[in-house]
TISEPA-87650 format. One line per field, with one value per atom (N, C-alpha, C): atom name; y, z, x; chain. Coordinates in Angstrom, 1 decimal, padded with zeros to 4 digits. Each point is the difference from the previous one (the first is absolute). Example, Ala and Ser with C-alpha at 12.3 -4.5 7.8 and 13.67 -1.06 7.14 Angstrom:
<pts>
a: [N, CA, C, N, CA, C]
v: [-005.7, 001.2, 001.2, 001.1, 001.1, 001.1]
w: [007.8, 000.0, 000.0, -000.7, 000.0, 000.8]
u: [013.2, -000.9, 000.9, -000.4, 000.9, -000.8]
c: [A, A, A, A, A, A]
</pts>
This chain:
<pts>
a: [N, CA, C, N, CA, C, N, CA, C, N, CA, C, N, CA, C, N, CA, C, N, CA, C, N, CA, C, N, CA, C, N, CA, C, N, CA, C, N, CA, C, N, CA, C, N, CA, C, N, CA, C, N, CA, C, N, CA, C, N, CA, C, N, CA, C, N, CA, C, N, CA, C, N, CA, C, N, CA, C, N, CA, C, N, CA, C, N, CA, C, N, CA, C, N, CA, C, N, CA, C, N, CA, C, N, CA, C, N, CA, C, N, CA, C, N, CA, C, N, CA, C, N, CA, C, N, CA, C, N, CA, C, N, CA, C, N, CA, C, N, CA, C, N, CA, C, N, CA, C, N, CA, C, N, CA, C, N, CA, C, N, CA, C, N, CA, C, N, CA, C, N, CA, C, N, CA, C, N, CA, C, N, CA, C, N, CA, C, N, CA, C, N, CA, C, N, CA, C, N, CA, C, N, CA, C, N, CA, C, N, CA, C, N, CA, C, N, CA, C, N, CA, C, N, CA, C, N, CA, C, N, CA, C, N, CA, C, N, CA, C, N, CA, C, N, CA, C, N, CA, C, N, CA, C, N, CA, C, N, CA, C, N, CA, C, N, CA, C, N, CA, C, N, CA, C, N, CA, C, N, CA, C, N, CA, C, N, CA, C, N, CA, C, N, CA, C, N, CA, C, N, CA, C, N, CA, C, N, CA, C, N, CA, C, N, CA, C, N, CA, C, N, CA, C, N, CA, C, N, CA, C, N, CA, C, N, CA, C, N, CA, C, N, CA, C, N, CA, C, N, CA, C, N, CA, C, N, CA, C, N, CA, C, N, CA, C, N, CA, C, N, CA, C, N, CA, C, N, CA, C, N, CA, C, N, CA, C, N, CA, C, N, CA, C, N, CA, C, N, CA, C, N, CA, C, N, CA, C, N, CA, C, N, CA, C, N, CA, C, N, CA, C, N, CA, C, N, CA, C, N, CA, C, N, CA, C, N, CA, C, N, CA, C, N, CA, C, N, CA, C, N, CA, C, N, CA, C, N, CA, C, N, CA, C, N, CA, C, N, CA, C, N, CA, C, N, CA, C, N, CA, C, N, CA, C, N, CA, C, N, CA, C, N, CA, C, N, CA, C, N, CA, C, N, CA, C, N, CA, C, N, CA, C, N, CA, C, N, CA, C, N, CA, C, N, CA, C, N, CA, C, N, CA, C, N, CA, C, N, CA, C, N, CA, C, N, CA, C, N, CA, C, N, CA, C, N, CA, C, N, CA, C, N, CA, C, N, CA, C, N, CA, C, N, CA, C, N, CA, C, N, CA, C, N, CA, C, N, CA, C, N, CA, C, N, CA, C, N, CA, C, N, CA, C, N, CA, C, N, CA, C]
v: [008.4, -000.6, -000.7, 000.5, -000.5, -000.6, -000.5, -000.4, -001.2, -000.9, -001.1, 000.1, 001.1, 000.1, 000.3, -000.4, 000.4, 001.3, 000.8, 001.3, -000.1, 000.3, 000.0, 001.4, 000.4, 001.3, -000.1, 000.8, 000.0, 001.4, 000.2, 001.3, -000.2, 001.0, -000.1, 001.0, -000.4, 000.9, 001.0, 000.8, 001.0, -000.6, -001.2, -000.7, -000.8, 000.0, -000.7, -001.5, -000.4, -001.3, -000.1, -001.1, -000.1, -000.2, 000.8, -000.1, -000.6, -000.1, -000.5, -000.6, -001.3, -000.7, -000.5, 000.4, -000.3, -001.5, -000.5, -001.4, -000.9, 000.5, -000.8, -001.2, 000.2, -001.1, -000.1, -001.2, -000.1, 000.0, -000.3, 000.0, 001.4, 000.2, 001.3, 000.3, 001.0, 000.3, 000.5, -000.2, 000.4, 001.5, 000.9, 001.4, 000.2, -000.6, 000.1, -000.7, -001.1, -000.7, 000.8, 000.7, 000.9, 001.2, 000.6, 001.1, -000.5, -001.2, -000.6, -000.2, -000.6, -000.2, 001.3, 001.0, 001.3, 000.6, -000.1, 000.5, -000.7, -001.4, -000.8, -000.4, -000.2, -000.4, -001.3, -000.9, -001.3, -000.2, -001.0, -000.4, 001.2, 000.3, 001.2, -000.5, -001.3, -000.4, 000.6, 000.5, 000.6, -000.8, 000.5, -000.7, -000.9, -000.2, -001.0, 000.8, -000.6, 000.6, -000.7, -000.9, -000.8, 001.0, -000.1, 000.8, -000.8, -001.3, -000.9, -001.0, -000.6, -001.0, 000.5, 001.2, 000.6, 000.0, -000.2, -000.1, 001.3, 000.3, 001.1, -000.5, 000.5, -000.4, 001.0, -000.5, 000.8, 000.2, 001.2, 000.3, -000.4, 000.5, -000.5, -001.1, -001.2, -001.1, 000.2, -000.4, 000.2, -000.8, -001.2, -000.8, 000.7, 000.9, 000.7, 001.4, 000.3, 001.3, 000.9, -000.3, 000.9, 000.2, 001.2, 000.4, -000.2, -000.2, -000.1, 001.4, 000.7, 001.4, 000.2, 001.0, 000.3, 000.1, 000.7, 000.2, -001.2, -001.1, -001.3, -001.1, 000.4, -001.0, 000.3, -001.0, 000.1, -001.2, 000.3, -001.1, -000.7, -001.4, -000.8, -001.2, -000.3, -001.2, -001.2, -001.1, -001.2, -000.4, 000.1, -000.3, 000.9, 001.3, 000.9, -000.1, -000.3, -000.1, -001.2, -001.1, -001.2, 000.4, 000.8, 000.3, 000.8, 000.9, 000.8, -000.9, -000.9, -000.8, -001.2, -000.5, -001.3, 000.1, 001.1, 000.0, 001.1, 000.7, 001.1, 001.3, 000.3, 001.3, 000.8, 001.3, 000.9, 001.2, 000.6, 001.2, 000.9, 001.3, 001.0, 001.2, 000.8, 001.1, 001.3, 000.8, 001.3, 001.0, 001.1, 001.0, 000.6, -000.1, 000.5, -001.1, -001.1, -001.1, -000.8, 000.0, -000.8, -001.3, -001.2, -001.2, -000.2, -000.3, -000.3, -001.5, -000.7, -001.4, -000.3, -001.0, -000.4, -001.5, -000.4, -001.4, -000.7, -001.3, -000.8, 000.5, 000.7, 000.5, 001.4, 000.6, 001.3, 001.1, -000.2, 001.0, 000.5, 001.3, 000.6, -000.4, -000.4, -000.3, 001.3, 000.5, 001.3, -000.1, 001.1, 000.0, -000.3, 000.7, -000.2, -000.2, -000.7, -000.3, 001.3, 000.1, 001.2, 000.0, 001.1, 000.1, 000.8, 000.5, 000.9, -000.5, -000.1, -000.3, 001.2, -000.3, 001.2, -000.1, -000.9, -000.1, 000.9, -000.3, 000.8, -000.7, 000.7, -000.6, -000.2, 000.9, -000.1, -001.2, -000.2, -001.1, -001.3, -000.1, -001.2, -000.3, 001.1, -000.2, -000.6, 000.6, -000.5, -001.5, -000.3, -001.4, -000.9, 000.4, -000.8, -000.2, 001.1, -000.1, -000.9, 000.1, -000.9, -001.5, -000.2, -001.4, -000.4, 000.9, -000.3, 000.1, 000.8, 000.1, 001.4, 000.3, 001.3, 000.1, 001.0, 000.1, 001.1, -000.3, 001.0, -000.1, 000.7, 000.0, -001.4, -000.8, -001.3, -001.1, 000.3, -001.0, -000.8, 000.7, -000.8, -000.8, 000.1, -000.8, -001.5, -000.9, -001.4, -000.6, -001.0, -000.7, -001.4, -000.3, -001.2, -000.1, -001.1, -000.1, -000.9, -000.3, -000.7, -001.5, -000.5, -001.5, -000.4, -001.3, -000.5, 000.1, 000.4, 000.2, -001.3, -000.1, -001.2, 000.2, -000.5, 000.2, -000.4, -001.2, -000.4, 000.9, 000.6, 000.9, 001.3, 000.5, 001.2, -000.2, -001.1, -000.3, -000.1, -000.7, -000.1, 001.4, 000.8, 001.4, 000.8, -000.1, 000.7, -000.5, -001.3, -000.6, 000.4, 000.1, 000.5, 001.4, 000.9, 001.4, 000.1, -000.8, 000.0, -000.4, -001.0, -000.5, 001.1, 000.9, 001.1, 001.0, 000.3, 001.0, -000.5, -001.3, -000.6, -001.2, 000.1, -001.1, -001.2, 000.2, -001.2, -000.7, 000.6, -000.7, -001.3, -001.0, -001.3, -000.5, -000.1, -000.6, -001.5, -000.4, -001.4, -000.7, -001.1, -000.8, -000.4, 000.4, -000.3, -001.4, -000.7, -001.4, -001.0]
w: [-044.7, 000.6, 001.3, 000.8, 001.3, 000.1, -001.1, -000.1, 000.9, 000.3, 000.8, 001.4, 000.4, 001.3, 001.1, 001.2, 001.1, 000.5, 000.4, 000.6, 001.5, 000.8, 001.5, 000.5, 000.6, 000.6, 001.5, 000.6, 001.5, 000.5, 001.2, 000.7, 001.0, 000.1, 000.9, 001.2, 001.0, 001.1, -000.3, 001.0, -000.3, -000.3, 000.6, -000.3, -001.3, -000.7, -001.2, 000.1, 001.2, 000.2, -000.4, -000.6, -000.5, 001.1, -000.1, 001.0, -000.7, -001.3, -000.7, -001.3, -000.1, -001.2, -000.8, 000.4, -000.7, 000.0, -001.2, -000.1, -000.5, -000.3, -000.6, 000.9, 001.3, 000.8, 001.3, 000.5, 001.3, 001.1, -000.3, 001.0, 000.5, 001.2, 000.6, -000.1, -000.8, -000.1, 001.4, 000.2, 001.3, 000.4, -000.9, 000.3, 000.5, -000.6, 000.4, 001.4, 000.1, 001.3, 001.1, -000.2, 001.0, 000.3, -001.0, 000.2, 000.8, -000.3, 000.7, 001.4, 000.3, 001.4, 000.7, -000.6, 000.7, 000.2, -000.9, 000.2, 001.0, -000.2, 000.9, 001.3, 000.0, 001.2, 000.7, -000.8, 000.5, -000.5, 000.5, -000.4, 000.3, -000.9, 000.1, 000.5, 000.2, 000.5, 001.4, 000.3, 001.3, 001.2, 000.9, 001.2, -000.2, -001.2, -000.1, 000.2, 000.7, 000.2, -000.7, -000.8, -000.8, -000.9, 000.0, -000.9, -000.7, 000.3, -000.7, -000.7, -001.1, -000.8, -000.5, -000.6, -000.6, -001.5, -000.6, -001.5, -000.5, -001.2, -000.8, -000.6, 000.3, -000.6, -001.0, -001.2, -001.0, 000.5, 000.2, 000.5, -001.1, -001.2, -001.2, -000.5, 000.0, -000.3, -001.4, -000.1, -001.3, -001.1, 000.3, -001.0, -000.5, 000.9, -000.4, -000.5, -000.5, -000.6, 001.0, 001.2, 000.9, -000.3, 000.1, -000.3, 001.2, -000.3, 001.1, 000.2, 000.9, 000.3, 001.5, 000.6, 001.4, 000.5, -000.8, 000.5, -000.3, -000.5, -000.1, 000.8, 000.9, 000.8, 001.5, 000.8, 001.4, 000.6, 001.1, 000.7, 000.9, 000.0, 000.9, 000.5, 001.3, 000.5, -000.7, 000.1, -000.7, 000.5, 001.3, 000.5, -000.7, 000.1, -000.6, -001.5, -000.6, -001.5, -000.4, 000.8, -000.2, 000.2, 001.1, 000.2, -001.1, -000.6, -001.1, -001.3, -000.2, -001.2, 000.1, 001.3, 000.1, 000.9, 000.8, 001.0, -000.2, -001.1, -000.3, 000.6, 000.6, 000.4, -001.2, 000.1, -001.1, 000.4, -001.0, 000.3, -001.2, 000.3, -001.1, 000.5, -000.9, 000.3, -000.1, 001.0, 000.0, -000.9, -000.3, -000.8, 000.7, 001.3, 000.8, 000.2, -000.7, 000.1, 001.3, 000.6, 001.2, -000.3, 000.3, -000.3, 001.0, -000.5, 000.8, -000.2, 001.1, -000.1, 000.4, -000.6, 000.3, 000.4, 000.8, 000.4, -001.0, 000.1, -001.1, -000.2, 001.0, -000.1, -000.7, -000.2, -000.7, 001.0, 001.3, 001.0, 000.0, 000.2, 000.1, 001.3, 000.0, 001.2, 000.4, 001.2, 000.4, 000.1, -000.4, 000.0, 001.4, 001.0, 001.3, 000.9, 001.1, 000.9, 000.7, 000.4, 000.7, 001.3, 000.4, 001.2, 001.1, -000.3, 000.9, 000.2, 001.2, 000.2, -000.4, -000.8, -000.5, 000.5, 001.0, 000.5, 001.2, 000.7, 001.2, 001.2, 000.5, 001.1, 001.3, 000.3, 001.2, -000.1, -001.1, -000.2, 000.1, -000.6, 000.1, 001.4, 000.7, 001.5, 000.8, -000.3, 000.7, -000.3, -001.3, -000.4, 000.6, 000.0, 000.6, 001.5, 000.7, 001.5, 000.2, -000.8, 000.2, -000.2, -000.9, -000.2, 001.0, 000.9, 001.0, -000.6, -001.1, -000.6, 000.3, 001.2, 000.4, -000.5, -000.7, -000.5, 000.7, 000.7, 000.8, -000.4, 000.7, -000.3, 000.3, 000.8, 000.4, -001.0, -000.9, -000.9, -000.7, -000.6, -000.8, 000.8, 001.4, 000.8, 000.0, -000.5, -000.1, 001.4, 000.2, 001.3, -000.3, -001.1, -000.4, 000.3, 000.6, 000.4, -001.0, -001.2, -000.9, -000.1, 000.9, 000.0, -001.3, -000.3, -001.2, 000.2, -001.1, 000.0, 000.0, 000.8, 000.1, -001.0, -001.2, -001.0, 000.5, 000.6, 000.5, 001.0, 000.9, 000.9, -000.7, -001.0, -000.7, -000.7, -000.7, -000.7, 000.9, 001.1, 001.0, 000.6, 000.2, 000.5, -001.0, -001.3, -001.0, -000.1, 000.1, -000.1, 001.2, 001.2, 001.2, -000.2, -000.5, -000.3, -001.0, -001.0, -001.0, 000.6, 000.9, 000.7, 000.9, 000.6, 000.8, -000.9, -001.2, -000.9, -000.6, -000.3, -000.7, 000.8, 000.8, 000.9, -000.8, -001.3, -000.8, -000.6, 000.2, -000.6, 000.8, -000.8, 000.6, -000.6, 000.8, -000.4, -000.3, -001.1, -000.3, 000.2, 000.5, 000.2, -001.3, -000.3, -001.3, -000.1, 001.2, 000.0, -000.5]
u: [029.5, 001.1, -000.3, -000.9, -000.3, -001.4, -000.5, -001.4, -000.4, 001.0, -000.4, 000.6, 000.5, 000.6, -001.0, 000.2, -000.9, 000.4, -001.0, 000.2, -000.4, 000.9, -000.3, 000.0, -001.1, -000.1, 000.2, 000.8, 000.0, 000.2, -000.5, 000.3, 001.1, 000.8, 001.2, -000.1, 000.7, 000.2, 001.2, 000.3, 001.1, 001.3, 000.2, 001.3, 000.0, -001.1, -000.1, -000.4, -000.5, -000.5, -001.4, -000.5, -001.3, -001.1, -001.1, -001.1, -001.2, 000.0, -001.2, 000.5, -000.2, 000.5, -001.2, -001.2, -001.2, -000.3, -000.5, -000.4, 001.1, 001.1, 001.1, 000.4, 000.0, 000.4, -000.8, -000.3, -000.7, 001.0, 001.3, 001.0, 000.3, 000.4, 000.2, 001.5, 000.4, 001.5, 000.5, 001.3, 000.6, -000.3, 000.0, -000.2, -001.4, -001.0, -001.4, -000.2, 000.7, -000.1, 000.6, 001.1, 000.6, -001.0, -000.6, -000.9, -001.2, -000.5, -001.1, 000.3, 001.2, 000.4, 000.1, 000.5, 000.1, -001.4, -000.9, -001.3, -000.9, 000.0, -000.9, 000.6, 001.3, 000.8, -000.6, -000.5, -000.6, -001.4, -000.6, -001.3, -001.0, -000.8, -000.9, -001.4, -000.2, -001.3, -000.3, -001.2, -000.2, 000.4, 000.8, 000.3, 001.2, 000.5, 001.1, 001.3, 001.0, 001.3, 001.1, -000.3, 001.1, 000.7, 001.3, 000.8, 001.0, 000.1, 000.9, -000.9, 000.6, -000.7, -001.4, 000.1, -001.2, 000.1, -001.2, -000.1, -000.6, 000.4, -000.6, -001.2, -001.2, -001.3, -000.5, -000.3, -000.7, -001.4, -000.5, -001.3, -001.0, 000.2, -000.7, 000.9, -000.4, 000.9, 000.6, 001.2, 000.8, -000.8, -000.5, -000.7, -001.3, -000.5, -001.2, 000.2, 001.3, 000.3, 000.7, 000.3, 000.6, 001.5, 000.4, 001.4, 000.9, 001.3, 001.0, 000.5, -000.7, 000.3, -000.3, 000.6, -000.2, -001.4, -000.9, -001.3, -000.9, 000.5, -000.7, 000.7, 000.9, 000.7, -000.1, -000.1, 000.0, 000.8, 000.7, 000.7, -001.0, 000.0, -000.8, 000.9, -000.2, 000.7, -000.6, 000.6, -000.5, -001.4, -000.2, -001.4, -001.0, 000.1, -001.0, 000.0, 001.1, 000.0, -000.9, 000.1, -000.9, -001.4, -000.3, -001.4, -000.6, 000.8, -000.5, -000.2, 000.9, -000.2, -001.0, -000.1, -000.8, -001.2, -000.1, -001.1, -001.0, 000.1, -001.0, 000.2, 001.2, 000.3, 000.4, -000.2, 000.3, 000.9, 000.6, 000.8, -000.1, -000.1, 000.0, 000.8, 000.5, 000.8, -000.8, 000.0, -000.8, 000.8, -000.7, 000.7, 001.2, 000.0, 001.2, 001.0, -000.1, 001.0, 000.0, -001.2, -000.1, -000.8, 000.5, -000.7, -001.2, -001.1, -001.2, -000.4, -000.2, -000.2, -001.5, -000.6, -001.3, 000.0, -000.9, -000.2, -000.8, -000.2, -000.7, -001.5, -000.6, -001.3, -000.1, 001.2, 000.1, 000.1, 000.0, 000.2, 001.4, 000.2, 001.4, 000.6, 001.2, 000.7, 000.8, -000.3, 000.6, 001.6, 000.6, 001.5, 000.6, -000.6, 000.5, -001.2, 000.2, -001.1, -000.4, -001.2, -000.5, 000.7, 000.6, 000.8, -000.7, -001.1, -000.7, -001.5, -000.5, -001.4, -000.8, -001.0, -000.8, -001.5, -000.2, -001.4, -000.2, -001.1, -000.3, 000.7, 001.0, 000.8, -000.8, -000.8, -000.8, -001.0, -000.6, -000.9, 000.8, 001.2, 000.8, 000.4, 000.4, 000.3, -001.2, -001.2, -001.2, -000.2, 000.1, -000.2, 001.0, 001.3, 001.0, -000.2, -000.4, -000.3, -001.1, -001.1, -001.1, 000.4, 000.9, 000.5, 001.1, 000.3, 001.1, 001.4, 000.1, 001.3, 000.6, 000.2, 000.6, 001.4, 000.4, 001.3, 000.7, 001.1, 000.8, 001.5, 000.8, 001.4, 000.6, -000.7, 000.6, -000.5, -000.9, -000.6, 001.1, 001.0, 001.0, 001.0, -000.1, 001.0, -000.5, 000.9, -000.4, 000.0, -000.9, 000.0, 000.6, 000.5, 000.5, 001.5, 000.5, 001.4, 000.8, -000.5, 000.7, -000.2, -000.8, -000.2, -000.8, 000.1, -000.7, -001.5, -000.6, -001.5, -000.7, -001.0, -000.8, -001.2, 000.1, -001.1, -001.3, -000.1, -001.4, -000.6, 000.8, -000.5, -000.5, 000.8, -000.3, -001.4, -000.1, -001.3, -001.1, 000.2, -001.1, -000.4, 001.0, -000.3, -000.8, 000.3, -000.7, -001.4, -000.2, -001.3, -000.9, 000.6, -000.7, -000.4, 000.9, -000.4, -001.1, 000.0, -001.1, -001.3, 000.1, -001.3, -000.5, 000.8, -000.5, -000.7, 000.5, -000.6, -001.3, 000.0, -001.1, -000.5, -001.1, -000.5, -000.4, -000.4, -000.4, 001.2, 001.2, 001.2, 000.3, 000.3, 000.3, 001.3, 001.0, 001.2, -000.1, 000.4, 000.0, 001.3, 000.0, 001.3, 000.5, 001.2, 000.6, 000.6, 000.0, 000.7, -000.9]
c: [A, A, A, A, A, A, A, A, A, A, A, A, A, A, A, A, A, A, A, A, A, A, A, A, A, A, A, A, A, A, A, A, A, A, A, A, A, A, A, A, A, A, A, A, A, A, A, A, A, A, A, A, A, A, A, A, A, A, A, A, A, A, A, A, A, A, A, A, A, A, A, A, A, A, A, A, A, A, A, A, A, A, A, A, A, A, A, A, A, A, A, A, A, A, A, A, A, A, A, A, A, A, A, A, A, A, A, A, A, A, A, A, A, A, A, A, A, A, A, A, A, A, A, A, A, A, A, A, A, A, A, A, A, A, A, A, A, A, A, A, A, A, A, A, A, A, A, A, A, A, A, A, A, A, A, A, A, A, A, A, A, A, A, A, A, A, A, A, A, A, A, A, A, A, A, A, A, A, A, A, A, A, A, A, A, A, A, A, A, A, A, A, A, A, A, A, A, A, A, A, A, A, A, A, A, A, A, A, A, A, A, A, A, A, A, A, A, A, A, A, A, A, A, A, A, A, A, A, A, A, A, A, A, A, A, A, A, A, A, A, A, A, A, A, A, A, A, A, A, A, A, A, A, A, A, A, A, A, A, A, A, A, A, A, A, A, A, A, A, A, A, A, A, A, A, A, A, A, A, A, A, A, A, A, A, A, A, A, A, A, A, A, A, A, A, A, A, A, A, A, A, A, A, A, A, A, A, A, A, A, A, A, A, A, A, A, A, A, A, A, A, A, A, A, A, A, A, A, A, A, A, A, A, A, A, A, A, A, A, A, A, A, A, A, A, A, A, A, A, A, A, A, A, A, A, A, A, A, A, A, A, A, A, A, A, A, A, A, A, A, A, A, A, A, A, A, A, A, A, A, A, A, A, A, A, A, A, A, A, A, A, A, A, A, A, A, A, A, A, A, A, A, A, A, A, A, A, A, A, A, A, A, A, A, A, A, A, A, A, A, A, A, A, A, A, A, A, A, A, A, A, A, A, A, A, A, A, A, A, A, A, A, A, A, A, A, A, A, A, A, A, A, A, A, A, A, A, A, A, A, A, A, A, A, A, A, A, A, A, A, A, A, A, A, A, A, A, A, A, A, A, A, A, A, A, A, A, A, A, A, A, A, A, A, A, A, A, A, A, A, A, A, A, A, A, A, A, A, A, A, A, A, A, A, A, A, A, A, A, A, A, A, A, A, A]
</pts>
């Protein structure tokens, strides 16, 4: 009786909303979209804070056999979605459901930037002191009063500093 009908399998959440519709459709049903929004809360690309205008991205592309299910979907802002599709960036989902991103060379992009210095603080302080970069409680106080920056003077100062570090450095006139 049902020889030519399509069978659609899906998993549901406690409210009966679908969380996995398999390969039947590439489009994201509203229930899966809501669950994705709740889980990801915006673009999951490391360091991105966009939470509006985000797209649901199939990690294993639908055209390549990827299913429309939560563990194959991740939210990406339009910029990062384009990077994944057109610039060689990659994304995969770990066993714990955490997306891991790679750059075009295949290196993993850390989820969060390192917030703690892990080197030898005393060696860093000695190196900074030797370079005349003493850091004190007054270091972050700006000496600038808001006037427009003179680009020529800034470039000239940088070139002068470079010539002090490297006696063989010769600034060339760009005009």
